[in-house]
Structures are given as C-alpha cells and as structure tokens.
C-alpha positions in Angstrom: 74.3 141.4 -46.3 70.6 141.4 -45.5 69.3 144.0 -43.1 67.0 143.8 -40.1 65.2 146.4 -38.0 66.4 146.9 -34.4 64.1 148.3 -31.6 65.6 150.0 -28.6 63.8 151.1 -25.4 61.4 149.8 -22.8 58.1 148.3 -23.8 54.9 150.3 -23.4 53.3 150.1 -19.9 50.3 147.9 -20.4 48.4 145.6 -18.1 50.8 142.9 -16.8 48.3 140.2 -17.9 47.6 141.5 -21.4 48.6 139.3 -24.3 51.8 140.4 -26.1 51.4 142.6 -29.2 53.6 144.5 -31.6 51.9 147.6 -30.1 54.0 147.0 -27.0 57.0 148.4 -28.9 55.3 151.7 -29.9 57.6 153.7 -27.7 60.9 152.0 -28.9 63.3 153.7 -31.3 64.1 151.9 -34.5 67.3 151.7 -36.5 68.6 149.4 -39.3 71.2 146.7 -38.8 72.8 143.7 -40.5 71.3 140.2 -40.3 74.1 138.1 -38.6 72.8 134.6 -37.7 75.8 133.9 -35.4 75.0 137.0 -33.3 71.3 136.1 -33.2 71.7 132.5 -32.0 70.3 133.2 -28.5 67.5 135.6 -29.1 64.1 135.1 -27.3 60.8 135.4 -29.3 58.5 138.0 -27.9 55.6 138.5 -30.4 54.6 138.3 -34.0 54.0 141.3 -36.2 51.7 139.8 -38.8 51.1 143.1 -40.6 54.8 143.5 -41.5 55.4 139.7 -41.8 58.0 139.3 -39.0 58.7 138.0 -35.5 59.9 140.4 -32.8 62.6 138.8 -30.6 64.5 140.2 -27.6 68.3 140.3 -28.0 69.5 141.4 -24.5 67.8 138.7 -22.4 69.4 135.5 -21.0 67.1 132.7 -22.5 67.6 130.5 -19.4 66.6 133.3 -17.0 63.5 134.0 -19.0 62.6 130.3 -19.1 63.0 130.1 -15.3 60.6 133.0 -14.6 57.1 132.3 -13.3 55.7 133.9 -16.5 58.0 134.1 -19.6 56.2 137.0 -21.3 56.1 139.1 -18.1 59.9 138.6 -17.6 60.5 139.9 -21.2 58.2 142.9 -20.5 60.1 143.8 -17.4 63.7 143.2 -18.5 64.0 143.4 -22.3 65.1 146.6 -23.9 66.6 145.5 -27.3 64.7 143.7 -30.0 65.0 142.7 -33.6 62.3 142.1 -36.3 63.0 139.0 -38.3 61.2 138.5 -41.6 59.9 135.0 -42.3 63.0 134.1 -44.4 65.4 135.2 -41.6 63.3 133.3 -39.1 63.5 130.2 -41.3 67.3 130.5 -41.5 67.6 130.7 -37.7 65.1 127.9 -37.0 66.1 125.3 -39.6 66.7 122.4 -37.2 63.7 120.6 -35.7 63.4 120.0 -31.9 63.4 116.3 -31.5 63.2 116.1 -27.7 60.1 114.7 -26.0 57.8 117.3 -24.6 54.7 117.9 -22.5 52.2 120.8 -22.7 50.2 122.0 -19.7 46.7 123.2 -20.2 44.3 124.6 -17.6 41.6 127.1 -17.0 44.1 129.2 -15.0 44.2 129.5 -11.2 44.5 125.7 -11.0 48.1 125.2 -9.9 49.5 125.0 -13.4 52.4 127.4 -12.5 53.1 125.2 -9.5 53.1 122.1 -11.7 55.6 123.9 -14.0 57.8 124.6 -11.0 57.6 121.0 -10.0 58.9 119.9 -13.4 61.6 122.5 -13.4 62.7 121.4 -9.9 63.1 117.9 -11.3 65.5 119.3 -14.0 63.0 119.3 -16.8 63.4 122.4 -19.0 60.2 124.3 -18.5 58.9 127.5 -20.0 55.8 129.0 -18.5 53.5 131.0 -20.8 55.6 131.9 -23.9 53.0 134.4 -25.1 53.7 134.5 -28.8 51.8 131.2 -28.8 48.8 132.9 -27.0 48.9 135.7 -29.6 48.4 133.3 -32.4 45.4 131.4 -31.0 42.8 133.7 -32.6 44.5 133.5 -36.0 44.6 129.7 -35.8 40.9 129.6 -35.0 40.1 132.0 -37.8 42.3 130.1 -40.3 40.6 126.8 -39.3 37.3 128.2 -40.6 38.7 129.7 -43.7 41.2 127.6 -45.6 43.9 124.9 -44.8 46.9 126.7 -46.5 46.5 129.6 -44.2 46.3 127.3 -41.2 49.3 125.4 -42.3 51.3 128.6 -42.7 50.4 129.9 -39.3 51.3 126.6 -37.7 54.7 126.7 -39.5 55.4 130.1 -38.1 54.6 129.0 -34.6 56.8 126.0 -35.1 59.7 128.1 -36.2 59.3 130.5 -33.2 59.2 127.5 -30.9 62.5 126.2 -32.3 64.0 129.7 -31.7 62.7 129.7 -28.1 64.0 126.2 -27.3 67.3 126.0 -29.1 69.4 128.0 -26.6 67.9 126.4 -23.5 67.8 122.7 -24.5 71.1 121.0 -23.8 70.1 117.6 -25.3 67.5 116.9 -22.6 65.2 114.0 -23.0 62.2 116.1 -22.1 60.9 119.7 -22.0 57.6 121.3 -20.9 55.6 124.3 -21.9 52.8 125.8 -19.8 50.0 127.5 -21.8 47.8 130.4 -20.7 44.1 129.7 -20.5 43.6 131.3 -23.9 45.1 128.1 -25.4 41.9 126.3 -24.5 40.3 127.8 -27.6 42.5 125.8 -29.9 44.3 123.0 -27.9 44.5 120.5 -30.7 45.7 123.0 -33.2 48.5 124.2 -30.9 49.8 120.6 -30.5 50.3 120.5 -34.3 52.8 123.3 -34.1 55.4 121.0 -32.4 58.0 119.1 -34.3 57.3 116.0 -32.3 53.8 115.4 -30.8 53.8 116.4 -27.1 52.1 114.6 -24.3 49.5 117.0 -22.9 48.6 117.5 -19.3 45.4 119.1 -18.2 45.1 120.4 -14.6 41.6 121.3 -13.3 39.8 122.5 -10.3 36.2 122.5 -9.0 34.3 125.5 -10.3 33.4 127.0 -6.9 36.9 127.4 -5.5 38.2 128.2 -9.0 35.8 131.0 -9.7 36.5 132.6 -6.3 40.2 132.5 -6.9 39.7 134.0 -10.4 37.5 136.8 -9.0 40.2 137.7 -6.5 43.0 137.6 -9.0 41.4 139.2 -12.0 38.2 140.8 -10.7 36.3 138.5 -13.1 32.5 138.5 -13.3 30.6 135.3 -12.7 29.5 135.2 -16.3 33.0 135.6 -17.6 34.1 132.8 -15.3 31.3 130.5 -16.4 32.3 131.1 -20.1 36.0 130.6 -19.5 35.5 127.4 -17.4 33.2 126.0 -20.0 35.9 126.6 -22.7 38.4 124.8 -20.5 36.2 121.8 -20.0 35.6 121.6 -23.7 39.4 121.7 -24.3 39.9 118.9 -21.8 37.3 116.8 -23.7 39.0 117.4 -27.0 42.4 116.5 -25.7 41.2 113.3 -24.0 39.4 112.2 -27.2 42.5 112.5 -29.4 45.1 110.6 -27.6 46.9 110.1 -24.2 46.1 112.8 -21.6 47.1 113.1 -18.0 44.3 114.7 -16.0 45.3 116.3 -12.7 43.4 118.0 -10.0 44.5 121.1 -8.1 43.3 119.8 -4.7 45.2 116.6 -5.2 48.3 118.4 -6.4 48.4 120.5 -3.2 47.3 117.7 -0.8 49.2 114.7 -2.2 52.3 115.9 -4.1 53.9 112.5 -3.7 51.0 110.7 -5.4 50.8 113.3 -8.2 54.5 113.0 -8.7 54.2 109.3 -9.3 51.4 109.9 -11.8 53.5 112.4 -13.7 56.6 110.3 -13.7 54.7 107.3 -15.1 53.0 109.3 -17.8 56.1 111.1 -19.0 58.4 108.1 -18.6 60.8 110.1 -16.5 61.4 109.7 -12.7 60.7 112.7 -10.4 62.4 113.2 -7.1 60.0 113.4 -4.2 62.2 115.9 -2.4 62.3 118.2 -5.4 58.6 118.0 -5.8 57.8 118.7 -2.1 60.4 121.5 -2.2 58.6 123.1 -5.1 55.2 122.9 -3.5 56.6 124.8 -0.4 57.3 127.9 -2.5 54.9 130.4 -3.9 55.1 129.6 -7.6 54.0 133.1 -8.6 56.2 135.0 -6.2 57.5 138.3 -7.6 54.5 138.7 -9.9 51.1 140.5 -9.6 49.6 137.0 -8.9 51.8 136.3 -5.8 49.9 135.0 -2.8 50.7 138.1 -0.8 48.8 140.2 -3.4 45.9 137.9 -3.9 45.2 136.9 -0.3 44.1 140.4 0.7 41.6 140.7 -2.2 37.9 140.0 -1.7 35.2 138.8 -4.1 31.4 139.2 -4.1 30.5 135.7 -5.4 27.8 133.5 -3.7 28.6 130.6 -1.5 30.1 127.3 -2.7 26.9 125.4 -3.1 25.3 128.2 -5.1 28.3 128.5 -7.4 28.3 124.7 -8.0 24.6 124.8 -8.9 25.1 127.8 -11.2 27.9 125.9 -13.0 25.8 122.8 -13.4 22.8 124.8 -14.7 25.1 126.7 -17.2 26.8 123.5 -18.5 23.4 121.9 -19.0 22.0 124.8 -21.0 25.0 125.6 -23.1 25.2 123.6 -26.4 28.4 121.8 -27.2 
C-alpha cells in the first residue's frame, strides 16, 4: 500500500492575515502512514508544498464547519492539528470526479462587504466558502507561469482544480449552486483563476469608493496610502478584465448595506436562483466577521491618519490618471 506523511501539532503562530504556507507546519511532528482513500474522503485542503510536490490537507476538521467560518483559512489555522501530505498522484486519485454544479466567485479589493455578501448567499442555503487560501497561495505561481510557458500554467491550473474538487466534494450535496469568495490577492490573476474550475463560474465584483475604502483598510491593516492606491488600482484592473471577458455582476458596498432588498433581486436574477429577502436582511444584521481579528468591535476603535474624503478622492483620480494600464 502507498504511504503518506502525517503531520501532528498546531500550526506556527503567524499573522492571522498571512497567506498560508507549508512553513506553517514547521512545528508539527511527522510520521509515515498508509494512503487509504476511504479514510481521506473528507479532508480539507490547507496549502500546497510545491518543493515536495504535494498538497497539505487537514484530517481532523469538519468540512462543513470550515466552510461556514468567516474565513476558511483562519478556521483551519485555529482548529486543525492533524494533516496529511498528498503527492500529485494521490491527489488525483481523491479528486477524479469533476464538480458539475453552477458556481459564482466573488472578487473585491477587500473591505467592501464581500464577507457580508458571502454570508447573504450562505443564509440563502447556497454552499459558500470564504477565502480558501490554497488558491491565494497559487496566484504568484500562476502569474509567473503565464509569462514563462503554457505547459507550466496548465499544470498549475490542474493542481488548483484538483484541490478545489477535494474542498467541495464533502460539502456539496447535489446543490444547484455554490460560491467561493476570494481574497484581494486574487485580483492579480482573476481570469486565470476562473480557468481552474471544472465549469466556468459566474463572477461577482463588489466595489467601494476609494475614500471610504482606504480609511477602512487603514484601520483594519494599518495600510499606507501608497499601498492602498496600488491595491485599489489592481482591483479596478481586475474588474475591467472580468467585465471584458463575459458576464459580470458589479455590486457596490454602499448599495449592499443601504438597499439589501434591491441587491438581493440583482443577485437572484444574475445567478438564476431566488433569494429570500428575510434571509438576506437577517444576514446584513450580523457582523459578518465576528469572532475574527476584523470584527467590528476590533476595527471601530482603531484610528487612521489619512486625509479628508475630498483629498483622498483627488489623490486616487491623480494616481489612476498617471499609472499606465
């Protein structure tokens, strides 16, 4: 029987917002085990270890509980203590069957209500996973492969596709639709990421005006103005790329919070699935990031040193005008 490597122990104490990495397992103990597909049918992907050619997945986590968390990767960091390393052949064995359900993928600059939107979809009984970070981890490799050669790009997309199947298989009970919410890092390669799905998803992009967004980002992440300008520009470029390559639902944070009924109708029409107004309104009444470092109670007390709204708006307009596309 083929063998696999098991990891036992808590993940290294890194920043809650850092992208997942195999280095997170540096404190774990390792021991060999047997590869038993039946016992590994409900494991949860955590990260790729490209240097060793394997996917690291948690074995002691309820996949549904992880999917219901505000941030999938943070839930795994906090609760997982047992992992396995699957080589590519083993990953292929566990992920043979394609996921044929319809899907939507949520993109945003961050701090735009994308987690709230994910909660709205989940409240309407749409299986939703917020920020599975093994996808975020692969964005730089996808960008690099795009500039090098197509075979490498095709191979990386295939690995992401297999990991997505592994993520979704235990949480999809023949639904007609599922949703994934991306981190802002995905704005660097939105069209490439869509190619990793078995069936082309319908993307949603949720945005926010630069002034209020940059202030929110500064409070949450202590971001500099220059970093915010760069990140916001990347997000706007991602939105343009998505809108130029097929259907895209554009949503606005202010509209989402002020008129949830209207937004609910837009989403339902776009996805072809009815949403219950009561479920949508109920989701908007709850802090979508409760229990995380980004909960309202933590962010509200933080300050920022950015200029006034009019100045921020002008700074963004000047930056966008100067920066080449």
